[in-house]
C-alpha positions as CSV (number, residue, x, y, z in Angstrom):
1,X,-8.1,-40.8,7.2
2,X,-6.1,-37.9,5.7
3,X,-5.8,-36.3,9.2
4,X,-4.3,-39.5,10.6
5,X,-1.9,-39.8,7.6
6,X,-0.9,-36.2,8.0
7,X,-0.2,-36.6,11.7
8,X,1.7,-39.8,11.1
9,X,4.0,-38.2,8.6
10,X,4.4,-35.1,10.8
11,X,5.3,-37.4,13.8
12,X,7.9,-39.3,11.6
13,X,9.5,-36.0,10.5
14,X,9.7,-34.7,14.1
15,X,11.3,-38.0,15.3
16,X,13.7,-38.0,12.3
17,X,14.7,-34.4,12.9
18,X,15.1,-35.0,16.7
19,X,17.3,-38.1,16.3
20,X,19.5,-36.3,13.7
21,X,20.1,-33.3,16.0
22,X,20.7,-35.4,19.0
23,X,23.4,-37.4,17.2
24,X,24.9,-34.2,15.9
25,X,25.0,-32.7,19.4
26,X,26.6,-35.9,20.7
27,X,29.4,-35.8,18.2
28,X,30.0,-32.1,19.0
29,X,30.3,-33.0,22.7
30,X,33.6,-34.7,22.3
31,X,36.3,-32.9,20.2
32,X,39.6,-34.9,20.1
33,X,42.7,-32.7,20.5
34,X,45.1,-35.6,20.0
35,X,44.7,-39.4,19.9
36,X,48.2,-39.9,21.4
37,X,50.5,-37.9,23.6
38,X,53.3,-39.3,25.7
39,X,55.1,-37.5,28.6
40,X,57.0,-38.2,31.8
41,X,55.9,-37.0,35.2
42,X,58.4,-36.9,38.1
43,X,56.8,-38.6,41.2
44,X,59.8,-38.5,43.6
45,X,61.5,-35.2,44.1
46,X,64.9,-35.6,45.7
47,X,65.2,-31.8,46.3
48,X,62.4,-31.8,48.9
49,X,63.8,-32.2,52.4
50,X,61.2,-30.1,54.0
51,X,58.7,-27.5,52.8
52,X,60.9,-24.7,54.1
53,X,64.0,-26.0,52.3
54,X,62.3,-26.3,48.9
55,X,60.1,-23.2,49.3
56,X,57.3,-24.9,47.4
57,X,54.4,-27.1,48.2
58,X,55.5,-30.6,49.3
59,X,53.6,-32.1,46.4
60,X,55.7,-30.4,43.7
61,X,56.8,-33.3,41.5
62,X,56.3,-35.5,44.6
63,X,53.8,-38.1,45.8
64,X,53.4,-38.6,49.5
65,X,55.2,-41.7,50.6
66,X,52.1,-43.8,51.5
67,X,50.4,-43.0,48.2
68,X,53.7,-43.8,46.4
69,X,54.0,-47.2,48.1
70,X,50.4,-48.0,47.1
71,X,51.0,-47.0,43.5
72,X,54.3,-48.9,43.2
73,X,52.7,-52.0,44.6
74,X,50.2,-51.8,41.7
75,X,52.6,-51.1,38.9
76,X,55.6,-53.2,40.2
77,X,54.8,-55.8,42.8
78,X,51.5,-56.9,41.2
79,X,53.2,-57.0,37.8
80,X,56.1,-59.1,39.0
81,X,53.7,-61.5,40.9
82,X,51.7,-62.0,37.7
83,X,48.6,-60.5,39.2
84,X,48.6,-57.5,36.7
85,X,49.4,-57.9,33.0
86,X,52.4,-56.0,31.6
87,X,53.2,-55.1,28.0
88,X,56.6,-54.7,26.4
89,X,57.6,-51.1,26.0
90,X,58.6,-50.2,22.5
91,X,60.3,-46.7,22.2
92,X,59.4,-46.5,18.5
93,X,56.0,-48.2,18.6
94,X,52.7,-46.9,17.1
95,X,51.0,-47.9,20.3
96,X,47.9,-49.3,18.5
97,X,48.7,-52.7,19.9
98,X,50.7,-53.8,22.9
99,X,52.7,-57.0,23.1
100,X,51.9,-59.0,26.3
101,X,54.8,-60.1,28.4
102,X,53.8,-63.7,29.5
103,X,53.2,-63.5,33.2
104,X,55.3,-66.5,33.9
105,X,58.3,-64.9,32.2
106,X,58.1,-61.5,33.8
107,X,60.5,-62.2,36.7
108,X,62.9,-63.8,34.2
109,X,63.0,-60.5,32.3
110,X,64.2,-58.7,35.4
111,X,66.7,-61.5,36.3
112,X,68.1,-62.1,32.8
113,X,67.5,-59.1,30.6
114,X,66.7,-55.9,32.4
115,X,69.9,-54.5,33.9
116,X,71.6,-51.1,34.2
117,X,75.4,-51.2,33.7
118,X,77.6,-49.1,35.9
119,X,81.0,-48.5,34.5
120,X,83.9,-48.3,36.8
121,X,87.6,-48.0,36.2
122,X,90.1,-50.6,37.3
123,X,93.8,-51.2,36.7
124,X,94.4,-54.2,34.5
125,X,96.7,-56.6,36.5
126,X,98.6,-57.8,33.3
127,X,99.2,-54.5,31.6
128,X,98.9,-51.9,34.3
129,X,96.5,-49.9,32.1
130,X,93.3,-48.3,33.4
131,X,90.3,-50.1,31.9
132,X,86.6,-49.6,32.0
133,X,84.6,-52.5,33.6
134,X,80.9,-52.7,33.3
135,X,79.0,-54.1,36.2
136,X,75.4,-55.2,35.8
137,X,73.1,-53.7,38.4
138,X,69.5,-55.0,38.8
139,X,66.6,-52.7,38.5
140,X,64.5,-52.3,41.7
141,X,61.2,-50.8,42.7
142,X,62.9,-48.0,44.6
143,X,64.4,-46.7,41.3
144,X,60.9,-45.8,40.0
145,X,61.1,-42.0,40.1
146,X,58.8,-41.0,37.2
147,X,55.8,-42.3,35.3
148,X,55.4,-42.2,31.6
149,X,51.8,-41.6,30.5
150,X,50.3,-42.4,27.1
151,X,47.0,-40.4,26.8
152,X,44.3,-39.1,24.5
153,X,43.3,-35.5,25.0
154,X,39.9,-34.1,24.1
155,X,37.3,-31.5,24.9
156,X,33.9,-32.8,26.2
157,X,31.4,-30.0,26.2
158,X,33.4,-27.2,27.7
159,X,35.8,-29.3,29.7
160,X,39.4,-30.4,28.8
161,X,39.7,-34.1,29.4
162,X,42.4,-36.8,29.4
163,X,42.0,-40.5,28.8
164,X,44.9,-42.4,30.1
165,X,45.7,-45.4,27.9
166,X,48.7,-46.8,29.6
167,X,51.3,-45.9,32.2
168,X,54.9,-47.0,32.3
169,X,57.2,-46.9,35.4
170,X,60.4,-45.0,34.7
171,X,63.4,-46.5,36.5
172,X,66.1,-43.9,37.2
173,X,69.4,-45.1,38.5
174,X,71.2,-43.1,41.1
175,X,74.6,-43.9,39.7
176,X,74.1,-42.7,36.1
177,X,70.7,-40.9,36.2
178,X,69.9,-42.9,33.1
179,X,66.3,-43.7,32.6
180,X,64.9,-47.1,31.7
181,X,61.3,-47.8,30.6
182,X,60.7,-51.5,30.3
183,X,56.9,-52.1,30.3
184,X,53.5,-50.6,30.0
185,X,50.6,-51.3,32.3
186,X,47.0,-50.8,31.1
187,X,45.5,-48.2,33.4
188,X,42.4,-50.4,33.7
189,X,44.5,-53.1,35.3
190,X,45.7,-51.1,38.2
191,X,42.5,-50.5,40.0
192,X,42.2,-51.9,43.5
């Protein structure tokens, strides 16, 4: 009876020790570097005419056209059609929660709210003075030249890893080179 009790206690100690060390090793496997980091990545490089002209690899700040078309379909066309959920971009947000843009209202945002204004100068017919006139220009898919990523960075075992939380298309207008970031897309929503 004493032998059985001894082996029972010994087995419990071994199991307890093993489960403590495995939990400890699991927590050591992932070391968070930062919970949030946000940065822009150029995806259309206007300087590349050919590889020889640029003297760099063609993929320097550049996505091949077929890949770019597929990506823009996911983060623009599918968002506008309501197939993919979009979230309002808040430049000063804490990014713990994202505010959904109602799918039925998304096209209205582009038609009614999201414009870039180009300023041109005209002569006022009454006074003869030169005045600035702002003209609203709609934002278009072809203006997406960069992506803004929101990520978590961490080490897992000996490997540096990134977890993409969300991606936002960056609209760059040719006229002013101003950037406009309007909405986030959850990276999980842009799978095929």
